[in-house]
C-alpha positions as CSV (number, residue, x, y, z in Angstrom):
1,A,-3.9,-19.7,-33.2
2,D,-2.7,-17.2,-31.0
3,K,-4.0,-14.2,-31.4
4,P,-1.6,-10.7,-30.7
5,M,-2.8,-9.0,-27.4
6,A,-4.7,-6.1,-28.3
7,A,-2.9,-2.6,-27.3
8,G,-4.2,-2.4,-23.3
9,T,-5.0,-5.9,-23.0
10,G,-4.1,-8.1,-20.3
11,S,-3.9,-7.7,-16.6
12,P,-3.7,-4.1,-15.2
13,V,-1.2,-3.1,-12.7
14,K,-3.1,-0.6,-10.6
15,A,-2.1,2.0,-7.9
16,P,-2.2,0.2,-4.2
17,L,-2.8,3.8,-2.9
18,P,-3.3,7.8,-4.3
19,G,0.4,9.3,-5.0
20,T,2.6,10.4,-7.8
21,I,4.3,8.5,-10.3
22,T,7.8,9.9,-9.8
23,E,9.4,7.0,-12.4
24,I,8.3,4.8,-14.7
25,R,11.1,2.0,-15.3
26,V,9.6,-0.1,-18.3
27,Q,8.2,0.8,-21.9
28,V,5.4,-0.7,-24.1
29,G,6.8,-4.5,-25.5
30,Q,9.3,-4.7,-23.0
31,Q,9.3,-8.1,-21.3
32,V,8.8,-8.3,-17.6
33,N,8.4,-10.8,-14.8
34,A,6.3,-11.3,-12.2
35,G,8.0,-8.9,-9.4
36,D,9.9,-6.8,-11.5
37,I,9.8,-3.3,-10.5
38,V,7.5,-1.5,-13.2
39,L,7.4,1.9,-11.8
40,V,7.8,4.0,-8.4
41,L,4.6,5.8,-6.8
42,E,5.4,8.3,-3.9
43,A,2.9,8.4,-1.2
44,M,2.8,10.4,1.7
45,K,6.5,11.2,0.8
46,M,7.3,7.8,1.0
47,Q,8.6,6.4,-2.3
48,N,6.7,2.6,-3.1
49,N,8.1,0.3,-5.7
50,I,5.3,-0.6,-7.9
51,E,6.0,-4.7,-9.0
52,A,4.6,-6.4,-11.9
53,E,2.2,-9.4,-10.7
54,T,2.6,-11.0,-13.8
55,T,5.6,-12.5,-16.3
56,G,4.6,-11.0,-19.8
57,K,5.0,-7.5,-22.0
58,V,3.5,-4.4,-21.3
59,T,0.9,-3.9,-23.4
60,S,0.0,0.0,-22.3
61,I,1.5,2.6,-19.9
62,Q,-1.3,4.7,-19.2
63,V,0.8,7.0,-16.7
64,K,3.5,9.6,-17.5
65,Q,5.8,10.9,-14.9
66,G,4.5,13.6,-12.4
67,D,1.0,12.0,-12.6
68,S,-1.0,12.1,-9.6
69,V,-3.4,8.8,-9.5
70,M,-6.1,7.7,-7.5
71,E,-5.9,4.5,-5.8
72,G,-7.4,1.6,-8.0
73,S,-5.7,3.7,-11.2
74,V,-4.7,1.8,-14.1
75,L,-1.1,2.4,-14.2
76,L,-0.3,0.0,-16.8
77,T,-1.4,-3.2,-18.3
78,I,1.0,-6.5,-19.0
79,G,-0.5,-9.0,-21.8
């Protein structure tokens, strides 16, 4: 039997470089497809669109707008 995903399980979407979260385009529970832009990260004065790498539901969002993140930080998870 399929168990429902626990919050925060699934594939993490990580920051490819350090920066500041300027926009979050998804909500927990939202269905996303691989390639969808899930949030925008500003780094070195450039806006970087962060895309979902997998198709699934957003199970958690670890950041909020204005947060500074380090490279490799988990931004959200898709289960």
